[in-house]
Residue, then its C-alpha position, 0 to 999 in steps of 0.5 A: x865371917x863364916x857362913x850359915x850352913x845350908x840345909x838340903x832336904x832332898x838328897x840323893x841316897x848314898x852309894x851302895x858299899x863297894x865290893x871289896x877288892x884287894x889292892x894287888x887285884x886292883x893293880x892287875x885290873x888297871x894294868x890290863x886296862x891301860x895295857x890294852x888301851x895303849x897297845x890298841x892306839x899304838x897298833x892303830x898308829x902302826x896299822x896306818x903307817x906300816x900296813x902289814x906288820x901293823x895289821x898283824x900286831x893289831x889283830x893280836x892286840x884285839x884278840x888279847x883285849x877280848x880275853x880281858x873279861x875272862x881274865x877278870x873273872x878268873x881273878x875274881x874266882x880265886x881259883x889257883x889252878x885256873x890262874x896257873x893255866x891262864x898265866x901260861x896261856x898269857x905268857x905264850x900270847x905275850x911272846x907272840x905279841x913281842x915277836x910281832x912288835x919287833x917287826x915295827x922297829x922302824x918306828x923307833x927311827x921316826x921322831x914322834x913315833x919313837x916315843x910311842x914305840x918306846x911306850x909299847x916296849x915298856x908295856x911288853x916288859x911290864x907284861x913279862x914282869x907281871x907274869x913272872x910275878x904271878x908265878x911267884x905269887x901263886x907259888x908263895x900262897x899255895x901253902x896258905x891258900x886256906x887262910x886267904x880265901x883261895x880255892x884248893x886244899x893246901x892243908x889237910x881238911x881233917x885238921x882243926x882250925x886251931x891246927x891250921x893256925x898253929x901251922x901258919x904260926x910255924x911257917x908264915x915268916x917263910x913268906x917274907x923272903x918271897x915277898x921281897x922277890x915279889x916287891x922287887x918285881x913290882x918295883x921294876x914294873x913301877x919303874x917301867x910304868x913311870x917311863x910312860x908319859x901319860x900327858x902325850x896321850x888323849x884322855x879318850x880314843x875310840x871309846x877307850x879311856x887312855x890317859x886316866x887309866x895310865x895314871x891309875x895304873x901308875x897310882x895303884x901299882x905304886x900303892x902295891x909297891x909301897x904296901x909290899x915294902x912297908x909290910x915286910x918289917x911287921x911280917x918279920x915280927x909274926x913270931x912276936x905277934x903270935x906269942x911264939x916265943x912267949x905269951x903276949x897280952x893285947x888290950x882291946x879298945x872298943x871304938x864305938x863308931x856309931x858315936x864317931x870320934x877322932x880315932x874311929x869311935x867313942x871308947x866305950x869298953x875294953x878287954x884283954x886277950x892272951x896270945x900263946x903260940x897263936x892260940x887266943x884266950x880272953x882274959x878280962x873285960x870291963x866298961x870304960x866308965x869303971x876306969x873313969x870311976x877309979x881315976x876320978x879325974x880332976x885334969x882340966x878338959x883341953x880346949x876342944x872338950x871345953x869348947x864343943x862338949x857339953x858339961x864336961x869340965x874334966x878330962x876322962x879316959x873315955x874322951x882322951x882320943x881327941x887326936x886323929x893320930x891313934x899313937x898320940x891318943x894312946x900315949x895320952x891315955x896310957x898313964x891314966x889307964x895304968x893309974x886307974x888299973x895298975x894290975x893289968x899289963x899288956x904288950x899291945x893295944x888294938x882299937x876295933x870298931x863294930x865293923x869287925x864284929x859284923x864281919x865275924x858274924x857275917x861269916x860265922x852266922x848267929x853267935x850266942x853269948x851266954x848271959x848276953x843273948x844272940x847276935x846276927x848280921x841280919x838288918x834290924x829296922x829299929x836302927x834303920x837297917x843296921x846289923x842286929x849285932x849293932x843294935x843289940x850291943x847299943x841296947x846292952x850299953x845304952x838301955x836306961x835302967x832303974x838300977x846301977x849296972x856296973x857290967x852293962x859294957x863288960x860285953x866285950x870279953x864274953x863276946x870275943x870269947x864266943x866269936x873266937x870259939x865259933x871261929x876255932x870250931x868252924x869248918x875249913x871253908x870259913x877260914x878264908x872268908x874270916x881271914x879276908x874279912x880280918x885283912x880288909x878290916x885292917x886295910x880299911x882301918x876298922x882295926x888299929x894297932x899300937x905296940x909298947x915295944x918301940x921296934x914293933x911299933x915302928x914296923x906297925x907305923x911303916x905298914x900303915x896299920x897303926x892309925x898314924x897321921x902319915x908324914x909325906x915328902x914335900x912334893x906330895x899333897x895331903x888331905x885328912x878329914x876328921x869328924x867328931x860326934x859331940x852329941x853323945x848319941x849314936x847318930x853315926x848309925x844313921x848319918x851318911x856323908x858325900x864329898x865333892x873335891x874340886x882341884x884347880x891348877x892355875x898360876x903355878x898353884x893348886x887350889x882345893x875346894x872340898x864340900x861335904x854333905x852330911x845327911x840323916x834321913x831318919x827321924x830322931x829317937x824318942x829319948x824319953x829316959x823315964x819311959x826307958x826308950x833307947x836313945x840312938x839318933x840325936x835330936x840334933x847332931x853336933x860335929x867338930x870337924x878338921x881338915x889336915x893339909x900340908x903345912x904352909x897351905x893357906x885358907x881361902x874360905x870355910x863355910x858351914x861352921x858356926x864358929x870362926x875357923x881355928x887355924x894351927x899346926x899339929x902332927x906336921x900338918x896345917x889344920x883348918x878347924x870348924x864346928x856346928x851344932x849349937x846355933x846351927x845343928x843338923x836336925x834329923x831328918x835333914x842335911x847340912x853342908x860344910x866346905x873348905x877352900x884353900x891353896x896348897x903349899x904343894x905346886x902342880x906338876x906332870x906327876x902331881x901326887x895327892x894322898x887321901x888319908x881316911x879317918x878310922x871308923x867311917x863308912x864308905x864315903x861317896x867321893x867325887x873328884x873334879x880336876x880343872x872343871x871336869x869330873x875325873x873320878x868317882x869312888x867310895x872312900x874306904x881306905x887311904x888312896x893315892x891319886x896321881x894327876x898331870x897338872 
């Protein structure tokens, strides 16, 4: 029997969204933390066994450790000149440290001490390779620092934004060979890190976290290594993407994440952009409902729509993203789109949600759209403090009218035209923040890409920008949590989630218990359509939820679902499916909790790896990870995350 969900009226407020940090900078910080903690332990050990050399070495380690805050500050400042100077200084420090360490070579002959001495050698090698990598990265990005938000004047300040984009279009593929060199260095660093056995170190020593920082350094550097390997094929297609050889047409699908669906949001509007030698021109836009009106679908709705949607007997284009795998949903939808609108041709499809629009106006400021009004990023109390642009778009799309308005969701084209016009006319100082916002939106899956060309699509999947459910090796554990708002209102504007994930390794098996708390602290909207009120927060929230885990995993228990768990295999994963909302919905203001407990088919090991794959379109989710009864890590889940543990 499934359990009735527990209502939790008194919940802690959600964690504030994190400051965004690029994976390479995050890797650098974890390497620094692990480096200083490990060398400190080795230095103290050497100090107590070989007094004079150990004392000299420990003094140098402490001096370097005291520079950690300064290094972090320079990284955060994105000042390339300061970075160059600091790399040169650190190289001298590293060379001095290496000379002192050689005086401790006697430790390599002592049975237990030799392992720790070897780890110190690996760390010094990592530092040397890291500084080499820093030199290469600085040299590689100098010509493009305008575009990635670093300080400096790489391009002429008199040039227009359009000129700079043309410069980028002409030269970006020259970065790819340098990325290959960088990846080789990062791969070497990863190999050196993997030779350090975290399990022989304590979790904490004299206030320093050691074991978890080693594991996190291995985890994050591995992600960066994979990121560089996987990203090169799509970067080599830059000329194709920017229409350098021939113009490309992109279909934009607006995924309204205020009404969360499996690929990131309800498909509500679409537009077409032409890209010619980097210049972007809006071509057309329309309401997704107009496509469904042309299609007049008589295709019977699939099981989930019949089971969980309300009074939807046929399968419409707007509901065809029921697969959490974006390529699968697009390939399901495309034949029907082309049948409804055979005149429109395109080379690629881009799914984007409201965060992309918010990030644009955060940089550009107020943007006016003729015929549609002004849009800003300022908080709007009418939607619980959501950005004004979001409320305005929901108002345009959802305000009840006493007349037929066929263009009420045709805002995407004019809005994109105004955003692009403002971006092209913006001063040099805004290029970096715009590019950074765009890259973060791709990284955090607020933008997804599908390409008609199979080779380009394969490169997009490899780069993890296609919203595809990841296929991992049999020794990697996996989790994807997917929610779908079946209330037909914009409740996800107000709803927050919190996850507690418990991992227990026992008897050669890994058991997971994942508890999700959904909280809507705001009262429901007055959905009196006759009065013309805007209906945003549903009177009751209905959620179709799924857990995707490795095939062969066994369900132990599910709670919070009002239907018996549905078990099946899909997309190379075992799926545990549930639903709440008819008998036991979430009534706002209030909370509701669901959980799933299962045994993974992946066995524990000293190098256990878990991939957490984020659902597109979701807000940052406070995530607590517990391992064998101890809190291991707390983070905001904003993007795919690989976790390494010693189980």
